[in-house]
C-alpha positions in Angstrom: -13.3 5.2 1.2 -14.8 8.8 2.2 -12.8 12.1 0.7 -11.4 13.7 3.6 -11.7 17.4 1.3 -8.9 19.7 1.2 -6.4 19.4 3.2 -4.5 21.8 2.7 -3.9 25.0 0.1 -0.4 25.9 -1.6 -0.7 28.4 -3.9 -3.7 27.4 -6.1 -2.4 23.3 -5.9 -5.5 21.1 -3.1 -4.5 18.9 -1.5 -6.7 15.6 -0.7 -7.0 12.4 1.0 -7.9 10.0 -2.5 -11.2 7.5 -2.4 -12.6 5.7 -5.5 -13.0 8.3 -7.7 -9.7 8.5 -8.3 -8.5 5.9 -8.9 -8.4 5.9 -12.6 -6.3 8.9 -11.6 -3.6 7.5 -9.5 -3.3 4.7 -11.8 -2.3 7.1 -15.1 0.7 8.9 -11.7 1.2 5.3 -11.8 2.5 4.2 -14.8 3.8 7.3 -16.5 6.1 6.9 -12.8 6.9 3.5 -14.5 10.1 2.8 -16.8 9.2 2.8 -20.2 9.9 -0.9 -20.5 7.6 -1.2 -18.3 5.2 0.6 -20.5 5.7 -1.2 -23.4 5.1 -4.7 -21.3 1.2 -2.9 -20.6 -1.3 -0.8 -21.9 -2.9 1.9 -19.3 -6.6 0.0 -19.5 -5.5 -2.9 -18.0 -3.2 -1.8 -15.3 -6.6 0.8 -14.5 -8.3 -2.3 -13.4 -5.5 -4.4 -11.7 -4.3 -1.6 -10.0 -8.4 -1.2 -8.9 -8.6 -4.5 -7.8 -5.9 -3.9 -6.1 -7.9 -0.4 -4.4 -10.3 -2.2 -3.7 -8.0 -4.6 -1.6 -6.1 -2.3 0.6 -7.9 0.6 0.9 -7.8 0.2 4.5 -3.9 -0.3 4.5 -2.7 2.2 2.2 -4.0 5.6 2.1 -3.2 8.1 -1.2 -3.3 11.8 -1.2 -3.6 13.7 -4.6 -2.4 17.4 -5.4 -4.5 19.2 -8.5 -4.3 22.3 -9.8 -7.1 24.7 -10.7 -8.6 21.7 -13.5 -9.6 18.5 -12.5 -6.7 15.7 -13.1 -4.1 14.9 -10.8 -0.9 16.3 -11.0 0.5 14.5 -8.4 0.2 11.6 -5.5 2.1 10.6 -2.6 1.1 6.5 -0.2 1.3 6.1 3.1 0.7 2.5 4.6 -0.3 2.0 7.3 1.2 -1.0 8.8 -0.2 -2.7 12.4 2.3 -4.0 15.1 2.5 -6.5 17.4 1.4 -5.7 20.7 3.0 -4.9 23.5 2.1 -4.6 27.2 0.8 -1.6 27.8 1.1 -0.5 24.2 -2.1 -2.9 22.4 -2.5 -1.0 18.9 0.5 0.3 17.2 1.3 0.6 13.8 3.7 3.0 11.7 3.5 4.4 8.3 5.4 4.4 5.2 5.9 7.3 2.5 5.5 5.1 -1.5 4.9 6.0 -4.5 5.7 9.9 -4.4 5.6 11.9 -8.0 4.4 14.7 -9.4 4.4 15.0 -12.9 6.9 17.3 -14.5 5.6 20.0 -15.5 4.1 20.5 -11.5 7.3 20.2 -10.3 8.9 23.3 -8.6 6.0 24.3 -6.7 5.8 22.7 -3.2 3.6 19.9 -4.4 5.4 17.5 -3.1 6.3 18.2 0.2 3.1 18.8 0.5 2.2 16.1 -0.8 4.7 14.1 1.4 3.5 15.9 4.6 0.0 15.0 4.6 0.9 11.3 4.5 2.7 12.0 6.8 0.3 13.4 9.0 -2.1 11.1 8.2 -0.1 8.0 9.4 0.0 10.3 12.5 -2.8 11.5 13.6 -3.4 7.3 12.9 -1.0 7.0 15.3 1.9 5.7 13.8 4.8 5.4 16.1 7.2 6.9 13.6 6.9 7.5 9.8 9.4 6.0 7.0 10.1 6.6 3.9 12.6 4.7 1.1 14.0 8.1 -0.7 16.0 8.4 -4.3 19.7 10.0 -3.3 18.5 13.5 -5.2 15.3 13.5 -2.6 17.1 13.3 1.0 16.9 17.1 1.1 13.7 17.4 0.8 13.1 14.5 2.8 15.1 16.2 5.8 13.0 19.5 5.5 10.0 18.2 6.2 11.5 16.8 9.5 12.7 12.9 8.1 15.9 11.5 9.4 18.5 9.3 8.6 18.6 6.5 11.1 21.0 3.7 12.4 18.9 1.8 13.0 16.5 1.2 9.8 18.1 -1.6 7.9 17.2 -3.5 4.4 17.4 -6.2 3.3 17.8 -7.0 -0.6 16.2 -10.1 -3.2 
C-alpha cells in the first residue's frame, strides 16, 4: 500500500497513512496498548511477525494512520476498518467505517494527536464512500469523539459473548 504522504501537521506532529514500512512500529504500539497479562504471555518479536501476516491479509479493509513527532518513531495510531455492506437497489456500493485501536504513547498525549488521528481515519472512511463511521469508546474518551462530530445512536446495538 502506498503512503499517502503528510495528511496533517499539528504543532510538530506529522499524521500520515501507514504503509508496510510502519508494520514494526504499529506492532510495538499495539503491544504497548495491551494488558500486562498479554505482555507476559508473548514476546514482542513473535507478535510483530504475526501482525505482519495479519496486515498483509487485510491491507485493503483496515487502514492505519500514524503520528510522528520530529523523529521517525511512531507515537500514535488510529485504525479504520472499512466494511462492505450488502447492496440495495440504487446503492450497490455501500460501505461503513469503524474506528479501532486508537492509542498515543503517554508521553505524547495532550497535544491533540489522538484527535488528529481519529479525524484522519474518519475522513479516509468517508472519502472511500462510507455512509457512516462508528467507534466503540471507553467512557473517558466519549467527549473527545463528540467534539469530533460523533453522536450516540439508539439504533447501534451490541451483543456481547
